[in-house]
N, C-alpha and C positions, 0 to 999 in steps of 0.2 A: 577503431577498436572499443568495445564497450567493457568497462571494468566489470571483474568477476567477482564476488562475494560468496563465502560459504566453502561448501565441500567441493574437493576435486572431482570432476567426473570419473565415474569408474570405467576403466577399461572393458570393452565389449558389452556393456550395458545401453540399451537403446533408450534415449531421451526423446520425447515429444515436446516440440518448441512451442510454447505458449506465450504470446505477445499479452501484456496486461497494462493497466495505468493505475497509478497511484498519485495520492494527493499530500502534500504538506498543508494543512489548513491551520495558518498562525492566526491568532487573536491576542493582542499585546505580547507577554511572556509565555503563552501557552499555546498548545498545539491540541485541536482536536483530531482523536485517535478512536481506532475502535479495537475491542479485544474480542478474540474469537474464542469463546469458551469450551467448544469441543473441536477436535479432540486436545485442545490445547491446555490452559488456557496459553494466548499468544497475543502480545499487544502488536498491534501492525498500525503502519499507514493505510486509511481507508484505501481500498481500490480492488480491482481483478481483472478478470478476464475481458478482452474485447470480443464480442459475439461477432459470427460471420456477418459481413455485409454493414457492420456498424464503425462509426469513424471513433477514433480515439476520445475525441471530447464528448461525445454523447455517452461513449461507456463510461468517463469518467463522472460526469452528472449522475448516471444510473446508479453506480457502483458506490460513489460517495452516499447517494441515497439512502441504497439498499442497506448499507452498513452501518450509517450513523442517523438516519432520519433527516438531514440536514439538506438544504439547498445550498449551491456554491456559485460564485460569480468569477468571471476574469481570470479563469487559467491560464497559466504559462508554462511551458514546459521548460524544465531547467536542467534536465540530464536523463540518464539511462543507465542501468545496471543488469547484470544477469546472475541467476545461481540456478545451480543444479539440485533438485531436490524430490523427494517423494512428497506426492500430495494424496494423504490418506482418503481423501472425500472423494477422489475421483480414482481411486486405486492405481496411480499414474506416475511414473518416473518421468519429471518435466526439466526441460531448460526454459526457466523462466527469463522471458525478457521484460523486465520492468521499466516502462517510461514514467518518469516523476516529473510532475506538476505541481505550482505553488498556486492555490486560488485562495479566493476570500469566502469564508463562511457567512451565509447571508442569513439565513433564517431556519430554526427548527421546527419541522412539520410535525414530527410524531417519533416514536422510538423507531429504531432500525426494523425494517422489514424483513430482514434476512436471519434466519434462525442462527443461533447461538452466536449472536453478535452484540456487544453492548458498546453505546459510544461514550467516551470519556474526555475531558479536558484534563491536560496534564502539562506543569511547568516543561518549556523545552529543555531544560537542563536536565531534569530528571528523565526525559523521553530519550534522550540521547544513550543513556544507559540501560534502559529498560524494553525497548523496542526488539522484537523476535528475531531479527536479521539483520546483518552486517550493512546490506544495502540501505534500509530504511534508517538504521543508525547514522551512516556515514552522511546522508543528506538532511538529517535531523541537527547534526553537527554543524555542517555548512551554514545552515540556517541559523543556527545559536549564535554563530561568528557573526551575522549580519545585524544582530539585534542591538 
């Protein structure tokens, strides 16, 4: 069973399942995060949906690059969670299944290529309280405990 965070699903509402990959990207006591400024702001672990025919690892590399401008190495899956939410950018009620990886940020190539995203480094202890959803906060807190 996958742990659920956030709102309880509304009875009778149709949710579309969307599987995505997200990354904890530590460097010393900091995490590389993305802030989605529209419709936000919303502080998030970098990541997103897996495209049809795409592997989770390929999607993770693509999504982290799009949202942060960074290349990553050595991704390792550390867990998963799900949440039920409205995704305004898709006008969609979704059951998001979030696969969480830890990876090493290697090199910044440039700014994020995805619109309305800004990359930032934040102390892990601060991120635990500021990330925009409970699942992201949970995995950041587990990482904080390992420092």
